[in-house]
C-alpha positions, 0 to 999 in steps of 0.5 A: 907252771906259774907260782900259784897255788892250785887250791887257794888261788894265791900268787906273787904279790908286788910291794916295796923294799923301804930302808931306814931312810924311806927310799922304796925299791919294787920287791916280790912276795912269793906264796910258800908253794910245794909240790904234794902228790895226793892219791885218788880213789880209782885212779892208779896215778897219784895227782901232783898239785902245787900247793900253798901251806894254807892249801895243804890245810885246806885239804886236810879240813875238808878233804881232797875231793871237796877242796878240789871241787871248790878250787875248780868252781873258783877258777883255780883248779883246771884238772 
């Protein structure tokens, strides 16, 4: 599985390390991802999502079903 948040779609970004002498070398910025289990009413097994910290806050604010509905509409969640 790639390093992508299933709710927000955040993924790895590419940038530069810049030294004091302004030498530039490539580097990666990784999203703050966690594996989190959520229990859905009507299902026996929990859903395991790979989420960024912002994705967890969205689920807390909107609720699991609304956040997943929005993620499906934007193409981030396939489940």
